[in-house]
MIKOLKOL-198478 format. One record per residue (C-alpha): residue number from 0; x, y, z. Coordinates in nm, 2 decimals, m for minus. Example, Ala and Ser with C-alpha at 12.3 -4.5 7.8 and 13.67 -1.06 7.14 Angstrom:
BEGIN
(atom 0,(1.23,m0.45,0.78)),
(atom 1,(1.37,m0.11,0.71)),
This chain:
BEGIN
(atom 0,(0.94,m1.99,1.10)),
(atom 1,(0.81,m2.30,0.91)),
(atom 2,(0.43,m2.34,0.94)),
(atom 3,(0.30,m2.69,0.88)),
(atom 4,(m0.04,m2.67,0.72)),
(atom 5,(m0.22,m2.98,0.60)),
(atom 6,(m0.33,m2.98,0.25)),
(atom 7,(m0.71,m2.97,0.21)),
(atom 8,(m0.79,m3.17,m0.11)),
(atom 9,(m1.16,m3.09,m0.11)),
(atom 10,(m1.30,m2.76,m0.24)),
(atom 11,(m1.49,m2.54,0.01)),
(atom 12,(m1.86,m2.63,m0.02)),
(atom 13,(m1.97,m2.30,m0.16)),
(atom 14,(m2.33,m2.39,m0.24)),
(atom 15,(m2.41,m2.57,0.08)),
(atom 16,(m2.26,m2.32,0.32)),
(atom 17,(m2.42,m2.02,0.13)),
(atom 18,(m2.77,m2.18,0.14)),
(atom 19,(m2.74,m2.28,0.50)),
(atom 20,(m2.62,m1.94,0.62)),
(atom 21,(m2.89,m1.77,0.41)),
(atom 22,(m3.17,m1.98,0.55)),
(atom 23,(m3.04,m1.95,0.90)),
(atom 24,(m3.02,m1.57,0.89)),
(atom 25,(m3.34,m1.52,0.70)),
(atom 26,(m3.54,m1.75,0.93)),
(atom 27,(m3.39,m1.57,1.24)),
(atom 28,(m3.47,m1.23,1.09)),
(atom 29,(m3.83,m1.34,1.01)),
(atom 30,(m3.88,m1.46,1.36)),
(atom 31,(m3.69,m1.21,1.58)),
(atom 32,(m3.61,m0.92,1.34)),
(atom 33,(m3.26,m0.79,1.23)),
(atom 34,(m3.13,m0.78,1.58)),
(atom 35,(m3.11,m1.16,1.58)),
(atom 36,(m2.80,m1.14,1.35)),
(atom 37,(m2.57,m1.08,1.65)),
(atom 38,(m2.66,m1.43,1.79)),
(atom 39,(m2.64,m1.59,1.44)),
(atom 40,(m2.29,m1.43,1.38)),
(atom 41,(m2.16,m1.58,1.71)),
(atom 42,(m2.30,m1.92,1.65)),
(atom 43,(m2.19,m1.94,1.29)),
(atom 44,(m1.84,m1.83,1.39)),
(atom 45,(m1.81,m2.12,1.63)),
(atom 46,(m1.93,m2.37,1.38)),
(atom 47,(m1.69,m2.24,1.11)),
(atom 48,(m1.40,m2.24,1.35)),
(atom 49,(m1.47,m2.61,1.45)),
(atom 50,(m1.50,m2.69,1.07)),
(atom 51,(m1.15,m2.52,1.00)),
(atom 52,(m0.99,m2.71,1.28)),
(atom 53,(m1.14,m3.04,1.16)),
(atom 54,(m0.97,m2.97,0.83)),
(atom 55,(m0.63,m2.95,1.02)),
(atom 56,(m0.57,m2.60,0.92)),
(atom 57,(m0.43,m2.52,1.26)),
(atom 58,(m0.58,m2.35,1.57)),
(atom 59,(m0.44,m2.01,1.50)),
(atom 60,(m0.49,m2.01,1.12)),
(atom 61,(m0.85,m2.13,1.18)),
(atom 62,(m0.90,m1.83,1.41)),
(atom 63,(m0.76,m1.58,1.15)),
(atom 64,(m0.99,m1.75,0.89)),
(atom 65,(m1.29,m1.62,1.08)),
(atom 66,(m1.20,m1.26,0.99)),
(atom 67,(m1.34,m1.27,0.63)),
(atom 68,(m1.66,m1.39,0.78)),
(atom 69,(m1.68,m1.15,1.08)),
(atom 70,(m1.60,m0.84,0.88)),
(atom 71,(m1.93,m0.89,0.69)),
(atom 72,(m2.11,m0.76,1.01)),
(atom 73,(m2.02,m0.40,1.02)),
(atom 74,(m2.34,m0.20,1.12)),
(atom 75,(m2.36,m0.03,1.46)),
(atom 76,(m2.56,m0.34,1.57)),
(atom 77,(m2.23,m0.54,1.58)),
(atom 78,(m2.02,m0.26,1.74)),
(atom 79,(m1.95,m0.26,2.12)),
(atom 80,(m1.85,0.00,2.37)),
(atom 81,(m1.82,0.38,2.30)),
(atom 82,(m1.51,0.30,2.08)),
(atom 83,(m1.72,0.09,1.83)),
(atom 84,(m1.51,m0.22,1.88)),
(atom 85,(m1.58,m0.53,1.66)),
(atom 86,(m1.54,m0.89,1.77)),
(atom 87,(m1.28,m0.95,1.50)),
(atom 88,(m1.06,m0.68,1.65)),
(atom 89,(m0.97,m0.93,1.92)),
(atom 90,(m0.84,m1.18,1.66)),
(atom 91,(m0.62,m0.90,1.51)),
(atom 92,(m0.48,m0.81,1.85)),
(atom 93,(m0.40,m1.18,1.92)),
(atom 94,(m0.22,m1.20,1.57)),
(atom 95,(m0.02,m0.88,1.64)),
(atom 96,(0.09,m1.01,1.98)),
(atom 97,(0.19,m1.34,1.83)),
(atom 98,(0.38,m1.16,1.55)),
(atom 99,(0.57,m0.94,1.80)),
(atom 100,(0.67,m1.25,2.00)),
(atom 101,(0.80,m1.43,1.69)),
(atom 102,(0.99,m1.12,1.58)),
(atom 103,(1.16,m1.08,1.92)),
(atom 104,(1.25,m1.45,1.92)),
(atom 105,(1.40,m1.43,1.58)),
(atom 106,(1.17,m1.69,1.43)),
(atom 107,(1.02,m1.44,1.18)),
(atom 108,(1.20,m1.18,0.98)),
(atom 109,(1.10,m0.90,0.74)),
(atom 110,(1.29,m0.82,0.43)),
(atom 111,(1.45,m0.48,0.42)),
(atom 112,(1.24,m0.37,0.12)),
(atom 113,(0.92,m0.44,0.31)),
(atom 114,(1.02,m0.30,0.65)),
(atom 115,(1.16,0.03,0.54)),
(atom 116,(0.83,0.20,0.42)),
(atom 117,(0.66,0.06,0.73)),
(atom 118,(0.92,0.20,0.96)),
(atom 119,(0.90,0.54,0.78)),
(atom 120,(0.53,0.57,0.83)),
(atom 121,(0.55,0.44,1.19)),
(atom 122,(0.80,0.72,1.27)),
(atom 123,(0.57,0.98,1.12)),
(atom 124,(0.28,0.83,1.31)),
(atom 125,(0.48,0.84,1.63)),
(atom 126,(0.56,1.21,1.57)),
(atom 127,(0.19,1.30,1.53)),
(atom 128,(0.09,1.08,1.83)),
(atom 129,(0.31,1.30,2.05)),
(atom 130,(0.15,1.63,1.93)),
(atom 131,(m0.21,1.51,1.87)),
(atom 132,(m0.49,1.53,2.12)),
(atom 133,(m0.65,1.23,2.27)),
(atom 134,(m0.89,1.17,1.99)),
(atom 135,(m0.61,1.19,1.74)),
(atom 136,(m0.41,0.94,1.94)),
(atom 137,(m0.70,0.70,1.95)),
(atom 138,(m0.75,0.73,1.57)),
(atom 139,(m0.38,0.67,1.52)),
(atom 140,(m0.38,0.35,1.72)),
(atom 141,(m0.71,0.23,1.56)),
(atom 142,(m0.58,0.27,1.21)),
(atom 143,(m0.25,0.09,1.28)),
(atom 144,(m0.41,m0.19,1.47)),
(atom 145,(m0.74,m0.26,1.29)),
(atom 146,(m0.68,m0.14,0.93)),
(atom 147,(m0.31,m0.18,0.86)),
(atom 148,(m0.26,m0.44,1.13)),
(atom 149,(m0.56,m0.65,1.00)),
(atom 150,(m0.43,m0.64,0.64)),
(atom 151,(m0.08,m0.75,0.75)),
(atom 152,(m0.22,m1.03,0.97)),
(atom 153,(m0.43,m1.16,0.69)),
(atom 154,(m0.16,m1.13,0.42)),
(atom 155,(0.12,m1.28,0.63)),
(atom 156,(m0.05,m1.54,0.84)),
(atom 157,(m0.29,m1.68,0.58)),
(atom 158,(m0.04,m1.67,0.29)),
(atom 159,(0.09,m2.03,0.37)),
(atom 160,(m0.27,m2.15,0.38)),
(atom 161,(m0.35,m1.98,0.05)),
(atom 162,(m0.05,m2.11,m0.13)),
(atom 163,(m0.13,m2.47,m0.03)),
(atom 164,(m0.51,m2.45,m0.04)),
(atom 165,(m0.59,m2.17,m0.29)),
(atom 166,(m0.91,m2.34,m0.41)),
(atom 167,(m1.04,m2.39,m0.05)),
(atom 168,(m0.95,m2.03,0.05)),
(atom 169,(m1.10,m1.86,m0.25)),
(atom 170,(m1.41,m2.08,m0.23)),
(atom 171,(m1.45,m1.99,0.14)),
(atom 172,(m1.42,m1.61,0.08)),
(atom 173,(m1.65,m1.64,m0.23)),
(atom 174,(m1.91,m1.82,m0.02)),
(atom 175,(m1.91,m1.56,0.24)),
(atom 176,(m1.95,m1.27,m0.01)),
(atom 177,(m2.21,m1.46,m0.19)),
(atom 178,(m2.41,m1.52,0.12)),
(atom 179,(m2.41,m1.15,0.21)),
(atom 180,(m2.50,m1.06,m0.14)),
(atom 181,(m2.80,m1.29,m0.15)),
(atom 182,(m2.91,m1.16,0.19)),
(atom 183,(m2.91,m0.81,0.05)),
(atom 184,(m3.13,m0.93,m0.24)),
(atom 185,(m3.36,m1.08,0.02)),
(atom 186,(m3.38,m0.74,0.19)),
(atom 187,(m3.45,m0.57,m0.14)),
(atom 188,(m3.74,m0.81,m0.21)),
(atom 189,(m3.87,m0.77,0.15)),
(atom 190,(m3.88,m0.39,0.12)),
(atom 191,(m4.07,m0.41,m0.21)),
(atom 192,(m4.32,m0.64,m0.05)),
(atom 193,(m4.36,m0.43,0.27)),
(atom 194,(m4.17,m0.67,0.50)),
(atom 195,(m3.85,m0.46,0.52)),
(atom 196,(m3.87,m0.41,0.90)),
(atom 197,(m3.81,m0.78,0.95)),
(atom 198,(m3.48,m0.78,0.77)),
(atom 199,(m3.34,m0.43,0.77)),
(atom 200,(m3.24,m0.18,1.05)),
(atom 201,(m3.34,0.10,0.82)),
(atom 202,(m3.64,m0.02,0.61)),
(atom 203,(m3.72,0.33,0.48)),
(atom 204,(m3.47,0.28,0.20)),
(atom 205,(m3.50,0.05,m0.09)),
(atom 206,(m3.12,0.01,m0.12)),
(atom 207,(m3.00,m0.30,0.07)),
(atom 208,(m2.72,m0.28,0.31)),
(atom 209,(m2.71,m0.65,0.43)),
(atom 210,(m2.52,m0.63,0.76)),
(atom 211,(m2.32,m0.32,0.68)),
(atom 212,(m2.35,0.04,0.80)),
(atom 213,(m2.44,0.17,0.45)),
(atom 214,(m2.51,0.05,0.10)),
(atom 215,(m2.17,0.15,m0.03)),
(atom 216,(m2.01,m0.14,0.15)),
(atom 217,(m2.26,m0.38,0.02)),
(atom 218,(m2.18,m0.27,m0.34)),
(atom 219,(m1.81,m0.30,m0.26)),
(atom 220,(m1.84,m0.66,m0.15)),
(atom 221,(m2.06,m0.74,m0.45)),
(atom 222,(m1.80,m0.60,m0.69)),
(atom 223,(m1.53,m0.79,m0.49)),
(atom 224,(m1.72,m1.11,m0.52)),
(atom 225,(m1.78,m1.05,m0.90)),
(atom 226,(m1.41,m1.01,m0.97)),
(atom 227,(m1.32,m1.30,m0.74)),
(atom 228,(m1.58,m1.52,m0.92)),
(atom 229,(m1.42,m1.44,m1.26)),
(atom 230,(m1.09,m1.57,m1.13)),
(atom 231,(m1.24,m1.87,m0.96)),
(atom 232,(m1.43,m1.97,m1.26)),
(atom 233,(m1.12,m1.98,m1.48)),
(atom 234,(m0.99,m2.27,m1.27)),
(atom 235,(m1.26,m2.46,m1.09)),
(atom 236,(m1.62,m2.37,m1.17)),
(atom 237,(m1.63,m2.31,m1.54)),
(atom 238,(m1.99,m2.42,m1.62)),
(atom 239,(m2.19,m2.27,m1.32)),
(atom 240,(m2.01,m1.94,m1.26)),
(atom 241,(m2.24,m1.76,m1.50)),
(atom 242,(m2.55,m1.81,m1.27)),
(atom 243,(m2.35,m1.68,m0.96)),
(atom 244,(m2.23,m1.38,m1.16)),
(atom 245,(m2.59,m1.27,m1.22)),
(atom 246,(m2.64,m1.24,m0.84)),
(atom 247,(m2.34,m1.00,m0.81)),
(atom 248,(m2.45,m0.80,m1.11)),
(atom 249,(m2.80,m0.76,m0.97)),
(atom 250,(m2.66,m0.66,m0.63)),
(atom 251,(m2.44,m0.39,m0.79)),
(atom 252,(m2.74,m0.26,m0.99)),
(atom 253,(m2.98,m0.23,m0.70)),
(atom 254,(m2.71,m0.08,m0.48)),
(atom 255,(m2.69,0.24,m0.70)),
(atom 256,(m2.33,0.30,m0.61)),
(atom 257,(m2.12,0.50,m0.86)),
(atom 258,(m1.80,0.37,m0.72)),
(atom 259,(m1.88,0.01,m0.81)),
(atom 260,(m1.96,0.13,m1.17)),
(atom 261,(m1.64,0.32,m1.20)),
(atom 262,(m1.43,0.02,m1.07)),
(atom 263,(m1.60,m0.21,m1.32)),
(atom 264,(m1.53,0.03,m1.61)),
(atom 265,(m1.16,0.06,m1.51)),
(atom 266,(m1.11,m0.31,m1.46)),
(atom 267,(m1.26,m0.38,m1.79)),
(atom 268,(m1.06,m0.11,m1.96)),
(atom 269,(m0.72,m0.24,m1.83)),
(atom 270,(m0.83,m0.60,m1.91)),
(atom 271,(m0.85,m0.50,m2.27)),
(atom 272,(m0.54,m0.28,m2.27)),
(atom 273,(m0.32,m0.56,m2.14)),
(atom 274,(m0.32,m0.72,m2.48)),
(atom 275,(m0.33,m0.48,m2.77)),
(atom 276,(m0.56,m0.59,m3.04)),
(atom 277,(m0.69,m0.88,m2.84)),
(atom 278,(m1.00,m0.87,m2.63)),
(atom 279,(m0.93,m1.03,m2.30)),
(atom 280,(m1.21,m0.95,m2.05)),
(atom 281,(m1.16,m1.06,m1.69)),
(atom 282,(m1.38,m1.36,m1.72)),
(atom 283,(m1.36,m1.70,m1.89)),
(atom 284,(m1.51,m1.79,m2.23)),
(atom 285,(m1.78,m2.00,m2.05)),
(atom 286,(m1.90,m1.69,m1.88)),
(atom 287,(m1.89,m1.50,m2.20)),
(atom 288,(m2.13,m1.75,m2.36)),
(atom 289,(m2.36,m1.71,m2.07)),
(atom 290,(m2.38,m1.34,m2.12)),
(atom 291,(m2.52,m1.38,m2.47)),
(atom 292,(m2.79,m1.59,m2.32)),
(atom 293,(m2.84,m1.32,m2.06)),
(atom 294,(m2.91,m1.06,m2.33)),
(atom 295,(m3.18,m1.28,m2.47)),
(atom 296,(m3.33,m1.34,m2.13)),
(atom 297,(m3.33,m0.97,m2.05)),
(atom 298,(m3.51,m0.89,m2.37)),
(atom 299,(m3.79,m1.12,m2.27)),
(atom 300,(m3.84,m1.04,m1.91)),
(atom 301,(m3.76,m0.67,m1.90)),
(atom 302,(m4.12,m0.57,m1.96)),
(atom 303,(m4.22,m0.77,m1.65)),
(atom 304,(m3.93,m0.66,m1.43)),
(atom 305,(m3.90,m0.29,m1.52)),
(atom 306,(m4.21,m0.18,m1.33)),
(atom 307,(m4.08,m0.35,m1.01)),
(atom 308,(m3.75,m0.17,m1.02)),
(atom 309,(m3.87,0.17,m1.16)),
(atom 310,(m3.76,0.35,m0.84)),
(atom 311,(m3.42,0.19,m0.86)),
(atom 312,(m3.38,0.30,m1.23)),
(atom 313,(m3.49,0.65,m1.13)),
(atom 314,(m3.24,0.66,m0.85)),
(atom 315,(m2.97,0.54,m1.09)),
(atom 316,(m3.04,0.82,m1.33)),
(atom 317,(m3.00,1.07,m1.05)),
(atom 318,(m2.67,0.91,m0.94)),
(atom 319,(m2.53,0.92,m1.29)),
(atom 320,(m2.63,1.28,m1.34)),
(atom 321,(m2.40,1.37,m1.04)),
(atom 322,(m2.67,1.61,m0.90)),
(atom 323,(m2.75,1.42,m0.59)),
(atom 324,(m2.64,1.52,m0.24)),
(atom 325,(m2.36,1.26,m0.22)),
(atom 326,(m2.20,1.38,m0.55)),
(atom 327,(m2.23,1.75,m0.45)),
(atom 328,(m2.08,1.66,m0.11)),
(atom 329,(m1.78,1.49,m0.27)),
(atom 330,(m1.72,1.80,m0.49)),
(atom 331,(m1.74,2.03,m0.18)),
(atom 332,(m1.52,1.78,0.00)),
(atom 333,(m1.23,1.81,m0.25)),
(atom 334,(m1.24,2.19,m0.22)),
(atom 335,(m1.25,2.20,0.16)),
(atom 336,(m0.98,1.94,0.19)),
(atom 337,(m0.73,2.14,0.00)),
(atom 338,(m0.82,2.44,0.20)),
(atom 339,(m0.74,2.25,0.52)),
(atom 340,(m0.43,2.10,0.38)),
(atom 341,(m0.29,2.43,0.28)),
(atom 342,(m0.26,2.52,0.65)),
(atom 343,(0.03,2.26,0.69)),
(atom 344,(0.11,2.11,0.35)),
(atom 345,(0.45,1.97,0.44)),
(atom 346,(0.42,1.79,0.78)),
(atom 347,(0.05,1.74,0.78)),
(atom 348,(m0.20,1.79,1.06)),
(atom 349,(m0.21,1.45,1.22)),
(atom 350,(m0.49,1.22,1.30)),
(atom 351,(m0.71,1.48,1.49)),
(atom 352,(m1.07,1.47,1.36)),
(atom 353,(m1.41,1.60,1.48)),
(atom 354,(m1.76,1.61,1.35)),
(atom 355,(m1.69,1.96,1.21)),
(atom 356,(m1.48,1.79,0.95)),
(atom 357,(m1.80,1.65,0.79)),
(atom 358,(m2.02,1.79,0.52)),
(atom 359,(m2.35,1.72,0.70)),
(atom 360,(m2.58,1.75,0.40)),
(atom 361,(m2.40,1.46,0.23)),
(atom 362,(m2.23,1.28,0.52)),
(atom 363,(m1.89,1.33,0.36)),
(atom 364,(m1.60,1.31,0.59)),
(atom 365,(m1.28,1.51,0.51)),
(atom 366,(m0.95,1.57,0.69)),
(atom 367,(m0.80,1.27,0.89)),
(atom 368,(m1.10,1.05,0.79)),
(atom 369,(m1.13,1.17,0.44)),
(atom 370,(m1.35,0.99,0.19)),
(atom 371,(m1.04,1.00,m0.04)),
(atom 372,(m0.74,0.78,0.05)),
(atom 373,(m0.48,1.02,m0.10)),
(atom 374,(m0.64,1.33,0.06)),
(atom 375,(m0.64,1.14,0.39)),
(atom 376,(m0.27,1.06,0.36)),
(atom 377,(m0.20,1.42,0.25)),
(atom 378,(m0.39,1.57,0.55)),
(atom 379,(m0.23,1.34,0.81)),
(atom 380,(0.13,1.32,0.68)),
(atom 381,(0.16,1.62,0.44)),
(atom 382,(0.38,1.60,0.14)),
(atom 383,(0.64,1.42,0.35)),
(atom 384,(0.41,1.12,0.35)),
(atom 385,(0.21,1.17,0.04)),
(atom 386,(0.50,1.16,m0.20)),
(atom 387,(0.65,0.83,m0.09)),
(atom 388,(0.30,0.68,m0.06)),
(atom 389,(0.22,0.77,m0.42)),
(atom 390,(0.56,0.62,m0.52)),
(atom 391,(0.49,0.30,m0.33)),
(atom 392,(0.14,0.26,m0.48)),
(atom 393,(0.25,0.35,m0.83)),
(atom 394,(0.54,0.10,m0.82)),
(atom 395,(0.31,m0.18,m0.69)),
(atom 396,(0.05,m0.12,m0.96)),
(atom 397,(0.30,m0.08,m1.24)),
(atom 398,(0.49,m0.39,m1.12)),
(atom 399,(0.17,m0.60,m1.13)),
(atom 400,(0.09,m0.46,m1.47)),
(atom 401,(0.43,m0.54,m1.61)),
(atom 402,(0.44,m0.89,m1.46)),
(atom 403,(0.10,m0.95,m1.62)),
(atom 404,(0.22,m0.85,m1.96)),
(atom 405,(0.55,m1.03,m1.94)),
(atom 406,(0.44,m1.36,m1.80)),
(atom 407,(0.07,m1.36,m1.91)),
(atom 408,(0.00,m1.47,m1.55)),
(atom 409,(m0.37,m1.50,m1.45)),
(atom 410,(m0.27,m1.45,m1.08)),
(atom 411,(m0.08,m1.12,m1.14)),
(atom 412,(m0.36,m1.00,m1.37)),
(atom 413,(m0.62,m1.05,m1.10)),
(atom 414,(m0.40,m0.91,m0.83)),
(atom 415,(m0.38,m0.60,m1.05)),
(atom 416,(m0.76,m0.60,m1.09)),
(atom 417,(m0.82,m0.61,m0.71)),
(atom 418,(m0.56,m0.34,m0.64)),
(atom 419,(m0.70,m0.12,m0.91)),
(atom 420,(m1.06,m0.17,m0.79)),
(atom 421,(m0.95,m0.08,m0.44)),
(atom 422,(m0.77,0.24,m0.55)),
(atom 423,(m1.06,0.35,m0.78)),
(atom 424,(m1.32,0.30,m0.50)),
(atom 425,(m1.10,0.47,m0.24)),
(atom 426,(m1.09,0.78,m0.45)),
(atom 427,(m1.46,0.86,m0.37)),
(atom 428,(m1.55,0.64,m0.07)),
(atom 429,(m1.35,0.55,0.24)),
(atom 430,(m1.31,0.18,0.16)),
(atom 431,(m0.95,0.23,0.29)),
(atom 432,(m1.10,0.27,0.63)),
(atom 433,(m1.33,m0.03,0.59)),
(atom 434,(m1.30,m0.41,0.62)),
(atom 435,(m1.39,m0.44,0.25)),
(atom 436,(m1.06,m0.26,0.17)),
(atom 437,(m0.87,m0.49,0.40)),
(atom 438,(m0.99,m0.80,0.21)),
(atom 439,(m0.93,m0.64,m0.13)),
(atom 440,(m0.57,m0.58,m0.04)),
(atom 441,(m0.52,m0.92,0.12)),
(atom 442,(m0.65,m1.11,m0.19)),
(atom 443,(m0.45,m0.89,m0.42)),
(atom 444,(m0.13,m0.95,m0.21)),
(atom 445,(m0.20,m1.33,m0.21)),
(atom 446,(m0.24,m1.35,m0.58)),
(atom 447,(0.05,m1.12,m0.64)),
(atom 448,(0.29,m1.34,m0.44)),
(atom 449,(0.55,m1.51,m0.66)),
(atom 450,(0.50,m1.85,m0.50)),
(atom 451,(0.14,m1.87,m0.61)),
(atom 452,(0.26,m1.92,m0.97)),
(atom 453,(0.47,m2.21,m0.85)),
(atom 454,(0.19,m2.39,m0.68)),
(atom 455,(m0.12,m2.51,m0.87)),
(atom 456,(m0.41,m2.64,m0.66)),
């Protein structure tokens, strides 16, 4: 099916949209408290949709474009009914129905290489759907519809838009992440000044969560934004990207999330290893110059700032020592996971899950909702599913790495970075069950598409 998308020549107005959203939400929170975010989300969604349609991006594509905005609102405040449904789920359902209709009519086709692994895991999931209890069946459906389904809809239906309007699309996603990152910094400042109850559902913690259910997802998006900014700056915003990067770095620091630190370390390591003997960090030379200035600024202001963030520094030391409840819970989680898996190592134990599969002291889920992506696949599908899954992931990662080296392609390189960051974070936190993971995979797939290198915009 040929999709006719008008070319948007203008860049997405990152600064204006970010400032307007931030002022809108901050003012609403100040007046009505954090609960006002639901009304703000709906109103902003309508305005964004009208804006996308006015740019002639198409009625359906404009609807799908709302997903990167709506997934930013993930706390229980934005969940409805006992099934914790989100508003963006409705868009995914519309997209899946549309895709099924197009497939049945023969207007859309999947290549054999892409459809075989999907059919394989669908068959395994159907098998477990038959033998699972009701909760397992609901989890089965939810994963396929709103995790895998959401990723497929974003990748497939927004790929034509991304190819023709890469700058517009990246600017839009960057603006959304920058907005939520700034709001988290506002929360941090509010807590430090005793005004946390106006901006946070849980003002007892100094770690910001923006509109997410926990700080981990705030850190994930800040990391996502930082990597995306590095790519964006190499093309479009070479002189001002440094200032934006400071926001993401500050957000990652105050979030005190080990996963984000690990992902940064891995991405930087592979950035240097791609070219032996040649330092090629994942940011432009303009950003590099800015970081020398940053060192000077830090040396001057650190004596003033350090007392204000002393508690954050103390928490960081605890995190890095691996002696906190979260780290101990993950260690216990690995042990208990393998004990569970040993009961059925070949066919797996399906999607059944209960609160008993949680290490209460650390809030660490294991089993079918494991904090670790590979342990989750192992638990659900057994070795029958884990082995091909590891092969698929390994082939994709190695293919992106080899294409990066062979072609010296910036797009393949950053596709690799996003995929690597996703995998590293999914080893210790369930980003694979979260909207952040969906966006990581979508952007990685867009940049890793061969047509991107043929289109410069």
